[in-house]
C-alpha positions in Angstrom: -56.2 -24.2 -13.1 -57.6 -27.6 -10.5 -55.4 -28.0 -7.9 -53.0 -30.8 -8.2 -52.0 -33.3 -5.5 -48.6 -32.6 -5.6 -49.2 -28.6 -5.3 -48.3 -28.7 -1.2 -45.5 -30.6 -1.2 -43.9 -28.7 -4.0 -44.2 -25.4 -1.9 -43.5 -27.2 1.2 -40.1 -28.4 -0.1 -39.9 -24.8 -1.8 -39.4 -23.4 1.5 -36.5 -25.9 2.6 -34.2 -25.7 -0.6 -32.9 -23.1 -2.6 -34.0 -24.6 -6.0 -36.9 -26.7 -6.5 -36.9 -29.2 -9.7 -40.1 -30.2 -11.6 -39.7 -33.1 -14.1 -42.2 -34.8 -16.1 -43.5 -35.2 -19.4 -44.5 -32.5 -21.7 -48.0 -31.3 -21.2 -48.0 -32.5 -17.6 -48.9 -29.6 -16.3 -45.2 -28.5 -15.0 -45.7 -24.7 -16.3 -49.0 -24.1 -15.4 -48.5 -25.6 -11.8 -44.9 -23.6 -11.6 -46.9 -20.2 -12.8 -49.6 -20.6 -10.0 -47.3 -21.7 -7.0 -45.0 -19.2 -7.9 -47.3 -16.3 -9.3 -44.4 -13.7 -8.4 -41.3 -15.0 -9.5 -40.0 -13.9 -13.4 -40.7 -16.5 -15.9 -38.2 -17.9 -18.8 -38.7 -20.3 -20.9 -35.3 -21.9 -22.6 -38.0 -23.5 -25.7 -37.8 -19.4 -26.6 -34.7 -19.2 -29.4 -33.6 -16.0 -28.2 -33.8 -16.9 -24.5 -32.0 -20.1 -24.9 -29.1 -18.6 -27.5 -28.7 -15.7 -24.6 -28.5 -18.5 -21.8 -25.9 -20.8 -23.6 -23.8 -17.8 -24.8 -23.7 -15.8 -21.8 -24.8 -17.9 -19.1 -23.5 -15.3 -15.9 -25.2 -12.6 -17.7 -28.5 -14.5 -18.3 -28.2 -15.3 -14.3 -27.5 -11.8 -13.2 -30.8 -10.6 -14.4 -32.8 -13.0 -12.6 -30.5 -13.1 -9.3 -33.9 -12.3 -7.5 -35.0 -15.9 -8.6 -37.2 -17.2 -11.2 -39.1 -19.9 -12.8 -37.0 -21.4 -15.8 -38.7 -23.8 -17.8 -37.1 -26.8 -20.1 -33.7 -26.5 -18.3 -32.2 -29.4 -20.1 -32.0 -27.1 -22.9 -29.1 -25.2 -21.7 -26.9 -27.9 -19.7 -24.3 -25.7 -18.2 -27.1 -23.3 -16.5 -26.9 -26.0 -13.1 -23.3 -25.3 -13.0 -23.6 -21.3 -12.6 -26.5 -21.7 -10.5 -24.5 -23.8 -7.9 -22.5 -21.0 -7.3 -25.4 -18.2 -7.0 -27.2 -20.5 -4.5 -24.0 -21.2 -2.7 -23.7 -17.2 -2.0 -27.4 -16.9 -1.1 -29.5 -20.0 -0.5 -32.8 -18.2 0.4 -35.3 -21.1 0.4 -37.9 -21.3 -3.2 -35.2 -18.8 -5.2 -35.1 -20.9 -8.4 -37.9 -23.2 -9.8 -36.6 -25.5 -12.6 -38.7 -27.6 -14.9 -37.5 -30.0 -17.5 -39.2 -32.9 -20.0 -35.8 -35.1 -20.2 -35.8 -37.2 -17.2 -32.2 -38.9 -17.6 -30.4 -35.9 -18.7 -31.8 -33.1 -16.5 -31.4 -35.4 -13.5 -27.6 -36.0 -14.3 -27.3 -32.4 -14.8 -29.2 -31.2 -11.7 -27.3 -33.9 -9.7 -23.7 -33.4 -10.4 -23.9 -29.5 -10.3 -27.1 -28.6 -7.4 -26.5 -32.1 -5.4 -28.0 -30.7 -1.8 -29.3 -27.9 -3.2 -32.2 -29.1 -4.7 -35.6 -30.8 -4.0 -36.7 -33.0 -6.9 -40.2 -33.8 -7.8 -41.9 -35.4 -10.6 -44.9 -34.7 -12.2 -47.0 -37.2 -14.5 -50.6 -36.4 -16.2 -53.8 -36.1 -14.1 -54.7 -38.5 -11.8 -58.0 -40.4 -11.8 -59.1 -37.9 -8.8 -57.8 -34.7 -10.5 -60.0 -35.9 -13.6 -63.2 -36.3 -11.0 -62.1 -32.9 -10.0 -62.7 -31.0 -13.2 -65.8 -33.4 -14.8 -67.8 -36.4 -13.7 -65.7 -39.7 -14.4 -66.6 -41.1 -18.0 -67.3 -45.1 -18.5 -63.9 -47.2 -18.3 -63.5 -47.6 -21.8 -63.6 -44.0 -22.7 -61.6 -42.9 -19.6 -58.7 -45.3 -21.1 -58.8 -43.8 -24.3 -58.7 -40.1 -23.2 -55.9 -40.7 -21.1 -54.4 -37.7 -18.6 -52.8 -35.3 -20.2 -54.6 -32.1 -18.6 -55.1 -30.2 -21.8 -57.4 -32.8 -23.0 -59.8 -32.6 -20.0 -58.9 -28.6 -19.7 -60.1 -27.9 -22.9 -62.8 -30.9 -23.7 -60.0 -31.8 -26.6 -60.9 -35.1 -28.9 -58.6 -37.2 -27.4 -57.2 -38.7 -30.8 -56.5 -35.4 -32.3 -54.7 -34.4 -29.2 -52.7 -37.5 -29.0 -52.1 -37.8 -32.6 -50.5 -34.1 -32.3 -48.8 -34.9 -28.9 -47.0 -37.8 -30.6 -46.2 -35.7 -33.9 -44.8 -33.1 -31.8 -42.7 -35.7 -29.7 -41.3 -37.1 -33.0 -40.6 -34.0 -34.7 -39.0 -31.8 -31.9 -38.1 -33.7 -28.7 -36.7 -36.7 -30.5 -34.1 -34.8 -32.3 -33.3 -33.1 -29.4 -32.4 -36.5 -27.8 -30.7 -38.4 -30.2 -30.1 -38.7 -33.9 -32.7 -41.4 -35.3 -32.2 -41.4 -38.8 -35.0 -43.8 -39.4 -38.0 -41.9 -38.1 -40.3 -44.2 -39.9 -39.0 -47.4 -38.1 -38.8 -45.5 -34.6 -42.6 -44.6 -35.3 -42.9 -48.8 -35.6 -40.7 -49.6 -32.9 -43.2 -47.2 -30.5 -46.2 -48.4 -31.9 -45.0 -51.9 -31.3 -43.9 -51.3 -28.0 -47.8 -50.4 -27.6 -48.9 -53.7 -28.4 -46.7 -55.2 -26.1 -48.0 -53.1 -22.8 -48.1 -55.1 -20.1 -45.9 -57.9 -21.2 -42.1 -58.8 -20.0 -39.7 -56.5 -22.5 -38.0 -58.8 -25.1 -35.8 -56.3 -26.7 -34.5 -59.1 -29.2 -38.0 -59.4 -30.2 -38.9 -55.9 -30.4 -35.4 -55.2 -32.4 -36.3 -58.3 -34.8 -40.0 -56.7 -35.4 -38.7 -53.5 -36.0 -36.3 -54.5 -38.1 -33.4 -53.3 -36.0 -30.8 -54.5 -33.8 -30.8 -55.4 -30.5 -28.8 -52.8 -29.2 -30.5 -50.3 -31.4 -33.7 -51.5 -29.7 -32.3 -50.8 -26.3 -31.0 -47.5 -27.1 -34.7 -46.5 -28.5 -36.4 -48.2 -25.4 -34.1 -46.3 -23.3 -34.9 -43.2 -25.6 -38.3 -43.8 -24.7 -38.0 -43.9 -21.1 -36.0 -40.7 -20.9 -39.0 -38.8 -22.3 -40.9 -40.0 -20.2 -43.2 -42.3 -22.8 -42.8 -45.4 -21.6 -42.2 -47.0 -18.1 -40.3 -50.3 -17.4 -42.0 -51.8 -14.3 -39.2 -53.9 -12.6 -39.7 -57.5 -11.1 -39.5 -58.0 -7.4 -37.5 -61.0 -6.3 -35.6 -61.9 -2.8 -32.3 -63.7 -2.7 -33.6 -66.9 -2.1 -33.3 -69.8 -4.4 -36.7 -69.6 -5.9 -37.0 -69.4 -9.8 -38.4 -65.6 -10.2 -38.5 -63.8 -13.3 -36.3 -61.2 -13.7 -37.5 -59.1 -17.0 -39.3 -55.8 -16.5 -42.8 -55.1 -17.7 -43.3 -52.5 -20.5 -46.0 -49.7 -20.0 -46.8 -46.8 -20.9 -47.0 -43.0 -18.8 -50.5 -42.0 -20.4 -52.7 -45.1 -21.0 -54.5 -42.7 -23.7 -51.4 -42.3 -25.8 -51.1 -46.1 -25.7 -54.7 -46.7 -27.0 -53.8 -44.0 -29.8 -50.7 -45.8 -31.3 -53.0 -49.0 -31.1 -55.5 -47.0 -33.1 -58.3 -47.3 -31.2 -60.9 -43.9 -31.2 -63.7 -45.3 -29.4 -64.2 -46.5 -25.7 -66.1 -49.3 -27.2 -63.3 -50.0 -29.3 -61.3 -50.0 -26.1 -63.5 -52.2 -24.2 -63.5 -54.8 -27.0 -60.0 -54.9 -27.7 -57.6 -57.7 -27.1 -55.6 -55.6 -25.0 -58.1 -54.3 -22.5 -56.8 -56.2 -19.8 -53.1 -54.9 -20.2 -54.6 -51.4 -20.7 -56.4 -51.3 -17.7 -53.4 -52.8 -15.9 -51.3 -50.2 -17.5 -53.7 -47.4 -16.0 -53.9 -49.0 -12.2 -49.9 -49.1 -12.3 -49.4 -45.5 -13.3 -52.2 -44.5 -10.8 -49.9 -45.9 -7.9 -46.8 -44.7 -9.6 -48.4 -41.0 -9.7 -49.5 -41.4 -6.3 -46.1 -42.0 -4.9 -44.4 -39.2 -7.4 -47.2 -36.7 -5.2 -46.1 -38.0 -2.0 -42.8 -37.4 -3.0 -41.6 -41.0 -3.2 -39.4 -42.4 -5.4 -40.8 -45.1 -8.4 -40.2 -48.4 -6.2 -43.2 -50.5 -7.3 -43.0 -53.7 -8.3 -44.5 -57.0 -9.9 -44.1 -60.4 -9.1 -44.0 -63.6 -11.3 -42.4 -66.7 -10.6 -41.3 -69.7 -12.9 -44.7 -71.5 -13.1 -46.6 -68.0 -14.1 -48.1 -67.2 -10.7 -48.1 -63.7 -10.5 -49.1 -60.3 -8.5 -49.6 -57.5 -11.0 -48.5 -54.7 -8.5 -46.4 -54.8 -5.4 -46.5 -51.4 -3.3 -44.0 -50.6 -0.6 -45.2 -50.1 3.0 -42.4 -50.0 5.0 -40.5 -53.1 5.1 -43.3 -55.4 3.3 -45.5 -54.8 0.2 -49.2 -54.2 -0.5 -50.0 -56.6 -3.3 -53.0 -55.7 -6.0 -54.3 -57.9 -8.1 -55.5 -55.8 -11.4 -58.6 -57.4 -13.6 -60.5 -55.6 -15.9 -63.3 -57.9 -16.2 -66.5 -56.3 -14.0 -67.5 -59.8 -12.8 -65.7 -61.1 -9.9 -64.5 -64.6 -10.0 -62.4 -67.4 -7.9 -59.2 -67.1 -10.2 -59.1 -63.4 -9.2 -57.5 -64.2 -6.0 -55.6 -67.4 -6.8 -52.2 -64.9 -7.7 -52.8 -63.1 -3.9 -53.1 -66.6 -2.2 -50.1 -68.0 -3.5 -48.0 -65.1 -2.6 -49.5 -65.0 0.9 -48.3 -68.6 1.7 -44.9 -68.3 -0.4 -44.1 -64.5 1.0 -46.2 -64.4 4.2 -43.7 -62.2 6.2 -43.6 -59.8 2.8 -47.0 -59.3 3.0 -48.5 -56.0 4.4 -52.2 -56.9 3.1 -53.8 -57.1 -0.6 -56.8 -56.3 -2.5 -58.2 -57.0 -6.2 -58.5 -54.1 -8.4 -61.3 -54.6 -10.9 -63.2 -52.9 -13.9 -66.6 -53.2 -12.2 -68.8 -50.7 -10.5 -69.6 -52.3 -7.0 -66.9 -53.3 -4.4 -66.7 -56.2 -2.2 -65.7 -56.8 1.0 -64.3 -60.3 1.1 -62.7 -61.7 4.3 -59.4 -62.2 2.7 -59.1 -60.0 0.1 -61.5 -56.8 -0.4 -62.4 -55.9 -4.5 -62.5 -52.5 -5.0 -64.0 -50.7 -8.2 -61.8 -48.9 -10.4 -63.7 -45.6 -9.6 -62.5 -45.7 -6.2 -58.9 -44.6 -7.4 -60.1 -41.0 -7.5 -59.9 -41.2 -3.8 -56.8 -38.9 -2.9 -54.1 -40.0 -3.3 -55.1 -43.2 -4.9 -55.3 -44.4 -1.5 -57.6 -47.7 -3.1 -54.6 -49.4 -4.2 
C-alpha cells in the first residue's frame, strides 16, 4: 500500500480522540488505510450479513466482544451502533479505541454527530490525488489521466478503467442505491446520472435536469441529494458577498471522480477525452477535486468556491487563505493566451481586499512565471498536498 496523504493526520487524531470516523466513497481506500494504520485492532465489516444481523439484534453483545476497540467498517449499515458506542467511550475514553468507516456521508454524519459529538474526529478520504498516483507509476497523458480517474483499485491492480468504472457504477446502482432510497425506476435514474455527467462544470438547473430525465423537479432534487450522499457528485457553491452586486448564486455540478464522469459520457480512450466538447469541463472537474482532496487530507472542510457575476465574469476556483482567497483560473488548453487572465484581472479590480493571490492552472506542460499571475502546468498538482493551486 502506498502512503496516503491523510495518514499522518489520521494517526494524530486517533491519539487524541476515543473514536476516529473516516468517510468517503466506496473503493476510495478507507478499509485499506485503516487496516494499515491500526494493524493490531480487530476488524469487522457490517457488509457481512451475519455480522450485521448480530450488530442489529444484539448491539450490546456485539460491542462486548470488541471492548478493547476495533475497526468497524461501513458503520452506517447498523445505524443504532453509535448510540451504544457513546456509553462505552464515556466509560473508557482511551484515545484511538474505535475506528469507524462509512461510505454515506450525510446519513453517517447525522448518526455520528448525534451520538458521538465531542468524542470523535471526522475525516473524509476521497480517491487518490494526482500526487498519490505519481507514487505508484509515472503520470500518463492528460487525456488518459482523466479517463482513468483516481479510484485506487484501478491503479493498484492495473485494471482497465472502462471495465472497472462500469462495474463500480453497476455495483452502486444495484447495492448502495437500494440501501439509500427507494428508487423505483432504476433506468430513469441511470439516465439522470448520465445527464448530470453531461452537465459537468455547469450551474445546477434542477428544472432542466428533471425535464430531460422525465421526472419532477422535486424528484430531481431528491436524486441529486442522493448522489451527494453517496459521494458520486459534489456541488461547488458560489462565492458572494453581502454587497448589492449581482452575482450568480446557483452551485456548479462536479463528480468526485472525473474518471467516472468520463465513463458515463461514453468516453473510452484518452484521445476521445481530449477531443470531446466537454474536455474543458472534465479538466476543471479534475482540478477542483484535487483542491478538495487537499483540504480533506489536511482535515479541513469543503469550503472552496467559484465566482461568477451577472455579466459572466468568472473565477473557476476560490480557495480560502485566512480571511482571503487564492483565485485559480482553470484552462484545459495547452497554449497560453491573454484571455486566460481576464477573470483574474476583473476579480482583482472588484475585490482587491479578498484576494490573497492567484494563478492560472492549465493543460500544458511548461509553466510561465508571469509578473501578475503565474501559469502552472497540470502536472504540478502532483506536488503534495496539491500546493500548486
